[in-house]
Structures are given as C-alpha cells and as structure tokens.
MARKEMAR-625545 format. One record per residue: residue in one letter; y, x, z of N, C-alpha, C in turn. Coordinates in steps of 0.1 Angstrom, whole numbers, plus 5000, padded with zeros to 4 digits. Layout:
AYXZYXZYXZ;...
END
This chain:
M696646327817697446217820698846267821;A699846187815701246227815701846217829;V702546307834703146307847704646267845;A705046167853706446117852707346217859;G708446247853709546337858710846267857;P711946347859713346297858713646237844;S712946287834713246237820712146137816;G711346087825710345987822709046057821;P708045977816706646037814706746167805;A705946257809705846387801705346357787;M705946427778705546417764704246487761;S703546437752702346507747702646617738;R701646707735701946817726702346757712;E701746647708702046587695703546537695;D703846467706705246417708706246527707;V705946637714706846747714707046807700;D705946817693706046877679706846787670;R706646647671707346557663708846557667;A709146567680710546567684711246697679;L710546807680711146937675711346937660;A710446877653710646867638711846777635;R711946667642713046577639714446637643;L714446697655715746757659716046887651;G715046947646715347067637715947017624;A715346907618715946857606717346807608;E717646747620718946697623719946827624;H719346927630720147047632720547107618;E719647107609719947157595720947077588;A720846937590721746847583723146867589;I723246877602724646897608725247027604;E724347137604724847267600725447267586;S724647197577725147187563726447107562;S726546997570727746917570728946997575;L728747067586729847147592730347257583;L729347327576729747427566730447367554;A730047247550730747177539732147137543;L732247097556733647057561734447187562;Q733847297566734647417567735147467553;D734347437543734747477529735447367521;H735647257528736347147521737747177516;S738047147504739447187499740547117506;G740246997511741246917519741546987532;R740447037538740647107551741447237549;R741147307539741847437536743347407534;L743647297526745047267523745747217536;L745047137544745647097557746047207566;E745147307566745447427575746647497571;G746947497558748147577553749347497550;A749347367552750447287548751447267560;G752647247556753747207566753647057568;L752847007577752646857578753746787586;T753846657583754746577591754146437593;G754746357602754346217603752946197608;T752346097602751046057606750046167603;T750146237592749146337589749246457599;K750446487604750546597614749846557627;E750046437631749346387643747846377642;R747446327631745946307628745246447627;W745946537620745346667618745246747631;A746246737639746146807652744946757660;A744746627660743546577667742246617660;T742246607647741046637639740646787640;E741746877640741447017641740747057654;Q741246997665740647017678739246957679;A739046847672737746777672736746867665;I737246937654736347017646735947137655;S736847197663736547307672735447257682;L735647137687734647087697733347057690;L733347017677732146997670731347127670;W731947237666731247367666730747407679;A731547377690731047417703729847327707;H729847207704728747117707727547157698;F727847197686726747237677726047367683;D726847457688726347577694725447547706;A725947447714725147407726723847347721;Y723947267711722747197705721747307700;T722347407693721447507687720747587698;D721447617709720847697720719747617727;A720047487729719047407736717847387727;L717947377714716847357705716047487704;A716847597704716147737704715347757716;S715847717728715047727740713847647740;A713947527735712747437734711747497724;R712147547713711247607704710547727710;A711347817717710747937723709647897733;L709947797741709047747751707747697744;R707947627733706747567726705947677720;R706547787716705747897709704947987719;R705047967732704348047741702848047739;R702347927738700947907736700647787727;R699547787721699147677712699047547720;W698347557732698147437740698947457753;P700147397753701047417765700447347777;T700747407789700247357801701047237805;Q700647157815701347037819702747077824;S702847187831704147227835705147257824;E704547317813705347347801705747217794;L704847117794705146987787706246917795;N706146927809707246867817708546937814;E708547067813709847137810710347107796;L709447097786709847057773710346917772;T709746827780710246687780711646687786;D711946767796713346777802714246827791;L713846927784714746987774715046897762;L713946817758714146737746714646597749;R714346547761714846417764715846407776;G715846507784716746497795718246537792;S719046517802720446547801720746677806;G720046777801720146907806721047007798;V721746957788722547037780723947037785;T724547147789725847147795726847187784;V727847107782728947137772730247147779;A730947257776732247277783733347187777;G734047117785735147037780736447117780;S737547047776738847107776739846987777;V741047027781742146927782742646897769;L742446767764742846727750744046637751;P744846647740746046547740745546407737;D746446317741746046177739745646137725;T746246207715745946177701744446207697;V743746287706742446327703741346237710;T741846157719740846077727740145977719;S740645937708739945847699738745917693;L738846047691737746127686736746177696;T737346217707736546287717736246207730;G736846097732736746027744737546087755;P737446037767738246097779737946247780;A739046317785738946457787738146487799;R737246587798736346627809736246777809;L736046847821735946987821734547027816;S733446957819732146977814731346847815;E730246847807729446727807727946767805;Q727046687810725646707809725146597799;L724546647788724146557777722746587773;S722046487767720746507761721046557746;L719946607740720146647726720446527717;D719846407720720146297712721646247714;E722146257726723546217729724446317722;L724046447722724846547715724846507700;L723746477695723646447681724446327677;E724346217685725146097682726646127683;R727146207693728546237694728946327682;M728246427678728646507667728646427654;N727746337652727746257640729046167639;G729346117651730646027651731846107648;W731946227655733146307653733246357638;Y732046397633732046447619732546337609;A732046217612732346107602733846087602;Q734446087614735946067615736746187609;A736246307612736946427607736846427591;I735646407586735546407571736346297565;E736446187571737246077566738646117565;M739246177575740646217575740846327565;V739946427564740146537555740046487540;S739046397538738846347525739946257520;A740546177529741646097526742846177521;A743146287529744346367525744046437512;D742746487510742446547498742546457486;A742146327488742146227477743646197473;V744546187483745946167479746546287472;W746246407477746746527471746146547457;S744946507455744346517441744946417432;A745346297437745746197428747246197425;L748046217435749546187433750346307429;P750346427435751246527431751246567416;A749946577410749846607396750546497387;R750246367391750846257384752346257385;I752846287397754346297399754946407391;D754246517390754746637382754746597367;L753746527362753746487348754946387346;L755146297355756246197353757546267354;S757646367363758946437364759246517351;A758246577345758446647333758846547322;E758346427321758746327312760146287314;V760546277327761946237331762846347325;Q762546467327763346577322763546577307;R762446537300762546527285763546417281;V763346297288764246187285765646227289;R765846297300767146337304767846427294;S767046517289767646607278768046527266;L767246437262767546357250768746267253;A768846207265769946127269771246197269;H771246317275772446397275772946437261;S772046447251772446477238773146367231;I773046247236773746127230774746077239;G775146147250776246107258775846027270;V774545997272774045917283773946007296;R775146017303775246117314775646037326;P775446107338775946037350777446017350;G777845897354779245867354779745817341;A779045837330779445787317778645667313;H777445657318776545547314775645517325;P775345387328774445347340773145417339;S772545427327771245497326771245637330;G772445707328772545847332772545857347;D773145757354773045757369771645727373;D771045637366769645597370768645717368;L768945797358768045917356768146017368;E769446037372769646137383768946077396;E769145947398768445887410766945897409;L766445887397764945897395764546037398;I765246137393764846277395764846307410;T765846267417765946287432764846217439;G764646087435763546007441762146067440;L761846117428760546177425760346307433;A761446387434761346507442761046477457;A761746367462761546327476760146277478;L759646197468758346137469757246247469;R757446347460756446457460756446537473;E757646557479757646637491756946557502;Q757146427503756546347513755046337511;V754546327499753146327496752446457500;I753146567498752546697502752546717517;S753646667524753646687539752946577547;D752846457541752246347549751446267540;P750246317535749446247525748846117531;L748646117544747945997550748945877550;A750245897548751145787547750945717533;F750245777524749945717511748445677510;W747745657521746345617521746245477525;T745745387517745745247519744545197527;A744645077532743445017540742245007530;G742544997517741444987507740845117504;R741145227512740645357510740845417496;R742145407492742545467479744045507481;P744445597472745845637473746845527470;D747945517477748945417475749945467464;T749845417452750745457441751845367438;A752245277447753245177445754645247441;R755045347449756345407446756245487433;Y755145557430754945627417755045527406;D754345407407754345307396755745257394;E756445237404757845187403758745287396;A758545407399759245517392758945517377;G757645497374757245487360757945377352;R757945257359758645147353760145167351;T760745237361762145267359762445357347;L761545457346761645547334761545477321;E760645377320760445297308761745227305;D762345167315763645097313764645187307;I764745307313765745407309765445447294;R764145467292763745517278764145417268;R763945287271764345177261765845177259;E766645207269768045207267768445327259;V767845447261768145567253767745537239;D766545477237766145447223767145357216;A767645257224768645167218769845247213;V770345337221771445417218771145507205;L769945567205769545637193769545557181;H769045427182769045337171770445307166;V771345297175772745287171773245407163;R772845517167773245647160772745647146;D771545597144770845597131771445497122;D771845377127772245267119773745247119;V774545337125775945307128776745287115;D776445367105777245357092777045217085;E775845177085775545047079776144937087;R776044937100776644837108778144827107;L778744947107780244947106780644897092;H779944927081780244867068780144717068;R779044667074778944517075780044457083;L780444527094781544467103782844467095;R783144567087784344567079784344457069;D783144437063783044327053783244187060;V782644167071782744037077784144007082;I784844107088786144087093787144067081;S786944147070787744127058787643987053;R786343937052786143807047786843697056;A786743717069787443627078788943627076;D789543747074790943757071791343687058;R790543717048790843647035790743497035;T789743457043789543307044790743247052;L791243307062792343257069793643257061;T793743367052794943367043794843257033;E793643227028793443117019793742987026;A793342977039793542847046795042827048;R795842937051797242917053797942877039;S797442937028798042897015797642757012;A796442717015796042577012796742477021;R797142517033797842427042799242397036;G799942507030801142477024801042387012;E799942407004799742316993799542176997;V798742157008798442017013799741957018;L800542027025801741967030802741927019;A802642007008803541966996802941856988;K801641836987801041746978800541616984;I800241616997799741507004800741447014;A801041327013802041257022801341207034;A802041207045801541147058800141187062;S799941327061798641377065798741477076;E797941467086797941567097797141687094;V797741797091797141917087797042017099;P795842057103795842147115796442287112;A797042347122797642487120796542587118;V796842697112795942807109796342927117;S795342977124795643097132795743227124;T796343327130796443457123795143537125;P794843637117793643717119793643777133;S792443797139792343857152792743997153;A793844027160794244167162793244237171;A792644167180791644237190790444287182;L790044217172788844257164789144387157;H790344397151790744517144790844637153;E791444607165791544717175790144767179;Q789244677181787944717185787144787174;L787444747162786844807150787344957149;N788644977151789145107151788545197162;A788345127174787745207185786345247182;A785645157175784245187171784145307161;V785145307152785245417143785445547150;E786345537160786645657167785445707176;Y784745617181783545647189782445717179;R782445657167781545717157781945857153;R783245877152783746017148783446117159;S783546077172783446167183781946167189;A781046087182779646087186779446037200;Q780245937204780145877217779145747216;W777845787213776945677210776745577221;H776745627234776545537245777645437247;R778845467242779945377243779945287230;L779545337219779445267207778445157207;S777345177214776245077214776644937219;P777244927231777644797235778844737227;L779644827223780844777215780444717202;L779444787195778944727182778244597184;D777544577195776844457198777844337199;S778944367207779944267210780744237197;L781044347189781844327177781144237167;E779844267165779044187156779044037159;E778944017172778843877176780243807174;H781343877178782643817176783143807162;A782743907154783043907140782443787132;D781143767135780543647129781143517134;D781543507147782243387152783543377145;E784243487142785643477136785443427122;L784443467114784243427101783943277100;L783143227110782843087110784043007114;R784843057123786142987126787042977115;A787143087107788043087095787542987085;R786242977083785642887073785942737077;D785742717091785942587096787442547094;S788342647096789742617095790142587080;L789542657071789742627056789242487053;T788042457058787542327055788442217060;A788842237073789742127079791042117072;V791642227067792942227060792842157047;T791742187039791642137026790942007025;A790641947036790041807036790841707028;P792141697030792941597022792841617007;L792841747003792741776988791341736983;A790341756992788941716988788841566986;V789541496996789541346995790241296982;R791341356979792041326966791241356954;A790541466954789741506942788541406941;E788041366952786941266952787441136946;L788541086950789140966945789440966930;R789941086926790241106912788941096903;G787941166908786641166901786041026901;R786240946912785640816912786440726902;L787740736902788540656893788140676878;D788040806875787740846861786240796857;A785340796867784040756865783940606862;Y784740526869784740386867785440346853;R786440426850787140406837786140426825;A785340536827784340566816783340456815;K782940406827781940296827782540166820;V783840146822784440026816784440046800;S784740176796784840196782783440186776;R782340226782781040206777780640066775;H781139976783780839836782781839756774;G782839826767783739766758784839676764;A785139706777786139626784787439706786;G787639806778788839896780790139826777;E790139706770791339646767791739536777;D790939516788791239416798792539456805;L793439356804794839386810794739416825;L793939336832793939356847793439496850;L792339536843791839666845792739776842;I793539756831794539856827795539866837;E796039756842797139756852796639826865;R795439786870795039846883794639996881;Y794140036869793940176867795240256867;D796240206860797540276860798140286874;Q797940186882798540186895797840296903;A796540296903795740396911796040536906;R796140556892796440686887797740736891;R798740656891800140696895800140746909;L799440676918799340716932798640846934;L797540866926796740986928797341116922;W798141096911798741216905800141236908;S800641156918802041176923802041286934;A803241336936803341436947804641406955;P804541386968803241396976802441266974;C801141276975800241166973800041096986;D800140956985799840876997798340836996;L797540907004796040897002795640757006;R796240697016795740567020796040467009;A797240467003797540366993796640396980;A796440526977795640566966794240516967;E793640536979792340486982792240336980;H793240266985793240116984793240076969;A794140146961794240116947792940146940;V792240246943790940276936789940176940;L789940126953789040026957789239896949;R790539856947790839736940790439746925;Y790539866920790139886906788539876905;Q787839926915786439916915786039766916;Q786739696924786339546926786639476913;A787739506906788039436894786939476883;V786539606882785539646873784239566875;A783839546888782639476891782739336887;E783939266888784039136884783939116869;V784539216861784539206847783139236841;L782439326847781139366842779939276846;V780139196856779039106861779138976853;P778038936846778038816838778238696847;G779038596842779238476850779938366841;P780338256847781138156839782438206834;P782938146823784138196817785238206827;A786038306827787138326837788338246832;P789238216841790538146837791238236827;A792138176819792838246809793638356815;D794238336826795138446832794538486845;R793838606846793238646859794038756866;R795238776861796038886867796438846881;E796438946890796838926904798039026906;G798738996916799739086920799139206926;P799839316926799339446932799139426946;
END
C-alpha cells in the first residue's frame, strides 16, 4: 500500500519507471534544443554584433536567460541522474526507496541558484531570487518557456539579417550602376534633381543597412516577418530616377532628329508670318473699309532657345537639353499654329472677294447656257457687280450686295412665269 508523504502518495515501481522515461525523453529534447540554440547562426551573430536600440536590450535579457537555462538544465540533469541511480540499486525498490523516488520525481526538492537580474530580464525569468526550490516538472515548464522566448528573439534577428542586408546590398549596387550612367550624361548633384536624389538614396541605403545590422528587431513586424517598407520605398525611388536617366539618354539618341524638326517648324512659322505681313499689305491696298488684324514678328525667344539647345547638344549637356527640347517642341508647334491663324485672318477679305468673283462668273455661265445672255437687266447688273469686284480698293459690302442683286435677277429671268412687262429695268 502506498504511503503518503510530503509529495503525496508514494509512487509505484511502474509509476517511477514511467516518470523516469518521460523525464528522460524531455531531458533529451531540451538538451537538443539548447545545443541547437547554441549553434544557431542568429545567436552567433548577436554575440559578435555591435547592437543598439531594441535589439541591444532584448539580447542582454536573452543572453542572461540562456545562461540561466543552462544552469537550470544542469540542476535538472543532476536531479534526474540521482533518481536514476536510486532506481538502479535494486530491481524491486523498497518502500523507503519508493518514497525517496517520489520526493525526487514529484517533490520540490531541486534547488536552483538565482542571481540578481536586470528589469529587462524579468519578463523571461520572473522576479529575481537568490535560490528556489522546484520540482522537475516546474523546472521543465520554466525551461520550455524561456527557450521559446529566447529562440523567438534569436530567430527574429536572424530572419531580418537573412532578408534585408543582402537585398540592400544588391539595391546599392544597382544604385551605383545608375549613378555611373547618370554622371556620364551630366545628371550630377547640383546640376540635376535626379543627381541630388541619387546621392540622398545612397546615403539613405547606407544608413538603413547600418541600422538593420545593429538593431534587426526594429525591423521585425507584429506579423512575424521582416519589415521591408523602407527598402521598398528606396526601390521605388530608384525606379523614378532610372526613368529620368532613361529619358535623358533618349534625348541624346534622338537629339539630331528633334533639332532638325524644330528648325523646320520654326522656319515654317517664320515664313508664314512673312507671308501674312505681305498679304496684309495687299489687303490694305485692294480692299476698302476692311479691318485687317496686325501681324506679329517671328518669336525671338524661340530662336534664342533653339540656339541654346544647339549649344547644349555641342557640349553634351543632355540633362539640360532634355527639358529644353520638350518646351521648345511645344512652343514651336504653337507658334506655327499662331502664324497660320494670322495668315488666315489677314487673307479673309481676299478670300471673300475671290468667292464673290467665282459666284458672279458661275451665274453668268448659267445665264449663257439658258440663252438669256442678251437680257439688258442682267447685263447691267453683271457689269455693276464686276466693276465693284475688280476695282481697287474693292468695297466688299457693295460688291456683295451687287452680286446678290444679280443672282435675284437671274432667278427671275430663268423661272418660267407670265410675260414680264416690256421694260423691267430697275435702278441700281
């Protein structure tokens, strides 16, 4: 019959053997875990790194907790070894031995030395004590909790170090490549905004890498993955710079064709304005009482900017040439449209006169086809309209009125109807 003791009823031989097997398996598992933690790449890196910030505080606590883990494991090992030695004395242990084994396996007879720990460690180790009396199961529970927190911290730092520094190095190398290309086309700090952005990006990446190395836990998210937000932002910045550099390179490749087109457009605008000025003089001489708009002179600013573009092309200042060509192309096209609009506005009276002349001749031809060319009224009104249209200066209003009266008379003659009076002539 089991005898009750400080640790409760005495265990049977079978209970003792099952407890020893379980505790032995737990011992092996903990030993394997501690050895794996000892060899963990993250732990080795943490030991040799110059840490700062959150990681420095967490590692100081974790490092002491790992030392305590080993101390508790040694106490657990010694207690388990004592229990095994006692069990090996005889195949059938005496009641006294079963009571002693029960105390060893269930009782709080394992003494572990404490130490004064900093406040940052209390989350791992609990309140600081000089020594404690624990059972093997309590030791086991405590070690498992400490190990879980320690491996989480070490693994988090290792995950950040595995993910970010190498990616930052690759991005930095790409930044240097873009920087070299940018410098070759004049995109430099102080000369082009993208040159300044590149230098800021290089500095920012160096600072980011230094912080990742010294404080990896600052880049560990609540979602248990590395925080790549700053790295991703740097990548987007580089893409923006790369597009700007590519645009400047495109300018270098197409500059001759674009300059040729610009010269052609500006030249056509100048010729059109010259034609408009000449046409204005003709209109003022040939058309009476007509409001003719003034014609501007060619744009001196466009010619100055074109000369500047040619100089930038000669001195290979592609970064300056790129925005200038974009602006020039837009303003040159606008100048050509303005010149064409000016020519159209100036020559409008001549176009009206030409249209009236064409209409008058068309109606005369129609009269001839119908055999009414000898009608005195039609002859009179035709001659009146013709004199007005071919005189200089031409009174367009009077000429238009005369052509309209001729049209009306033609309509009356050509439309069948009752015999007309003998004399149908009207005054002008």
